[in-house]
C-alpha positions as semicolon CSV with decimal commas, in nm:
position;residue;x (nm);y (nm);z (nm)
1;M;-1,116;2,027;-1,516
2;K;-1,199;2,299;-1,746
3;F;-0,947;2,555;-1,849
4;R;-0,972;2,920;-2,056
5;S;-0,650;2,808;-2,274
6;A;-0,448;2,522;-2,366
7;S;-0,158;2,683;-2,175
8;D;-0,337;2,695;-1,852
9;A;-0,442;2,348;-1,892
10;G;-0,063;2,219;-1,983
11;T;0,066;2,440;-1,692
12;A;-0,177;2,291;-1,424
13;I;-0,108;1,929;-1,526
14;N;0,263;1,980;-1,559
15;K;0,285;2,093;-1,216
16;N;0,088;1,802;-1,064
17;I;0,179;1,495;-1,318
18;N;0,341;1,205;-1,110
19;K;0,278;1,385;-0,788
20;I;0,069;1,287;-0,478
21;V;-0,246;1,479;-0,513
22;A;-0,614;1,423;-0,433
23;P;-0,869;1,403;-0,696
24;T;-1,206;1,620;-0,653
25;N;-1,385;1,289;-0,600
26;T;-1,229;1,001;-0,401
27;F;-1,559;0,790;-0,445
28;G;-1,548;0,727;-0,065
29;I;-1,203;0,572;-0,074
30;T;-1,047;0,663;0,242
31;G;-0,662;0,606;0,377
32;G;-0,356;0,609;0,177
33;N;-0,332;0,893;-0,096
34;W;-0,369;0,947;-0,478
35;K;-0,091;1,022;-0,774
36;L;-0,180;1,187;-1,079
37;D;-0,051;0,927;-1,319
38;S;-0,160;1,072;-1,672
39;S;-0,380;1,320;-1,846
40;T;-0,518;1,433;-2,184
41;I;-0,607;1,747;-2,279
42;H;-0,867;1,837;-2,547
43;Y;-1,057;2,134;-2,677
44;T;-1,441;2,118;-2,686
45;G;-1,519;2,391;-2,901
46;S;-1,571;2,645;-2,584
47;Y;-1,301;2,539;-2,333
48;W;-0,985;2,309;-2,270
49;L;-1,089;1,987;-2,069
50;A;-0,803;1,813;-1,868
51;S;-0,913;1,438;-1,816
52;M;-0,703;1,269;-1,540
53;I;-0,627;0,937;-1,427
54;F;-0,515;0,896;-1,062
55;T;-0,396;0,591;-0,902
56;H;-0,469;0,514;-0,513
57;S;-0,213;0,339;-0,265
58;P;-0,388;0,231;0,021
59;T;-0,063;0,252;0,214
60;G;0,021;0,580;0,080
61;W;0,268;0,676;-0,209
62;S;0,636;0,778;-0,117
63;N;0,685;1,140;-0,046
64;D;1,033;1,129;-0,134
65;L;0,965;0,983;-0,456
66;Y;0,667;1,177;-0,562
67;G;0,634;1,486;-0,345
68;N;0,318;1,588;-0,174
69;N;0,082;1,823;-0,350
70;A;-0,205;1,763;-0,088
71;S;-0,492;1,873;-0,359
72;I;-0,539;1,876;-0,739
73;L;-0,491;2,166;-0,918
74;P;-0,564;2,469;-0,701
75;E;-0,831;2,718;-0,836
76;T;-0,639;3,038;-1,003
77;S;-0,778;3,322;-1,198
78;S;-0,716;3,143;-1,511
79;S;-0,906;2,846;-1,439
80;A;-1,268;2,823;-1,544
81;N;-1,507;2,611;-1,338
82;N;-1,381;2,277;-1,253
83;N;-1,682;2,073;-1,182
84;S;-1,582;1,839;-1,510
85;S;-1,319;1,619;-1,331
86;S;-1,263;1,252;-1,479
């Protein structure tokens, strides 16, 4: 995902790391749910790019342990185009 600042990227990742969230592309995998396990953030020279690693659980991750954010990184006015997900 693209961000205008390192702070925006860090804030977005911090809110979702180790939480139940859905990546923008699930590659046709259905059932269960996803968890954001790790992320790296780097500057491309034009914008800050967050690359994310998700893990799918066919039976679902525990809401008691990981919470449920439903979808990954909601659009905010501070986010740039988010069509570059990893």
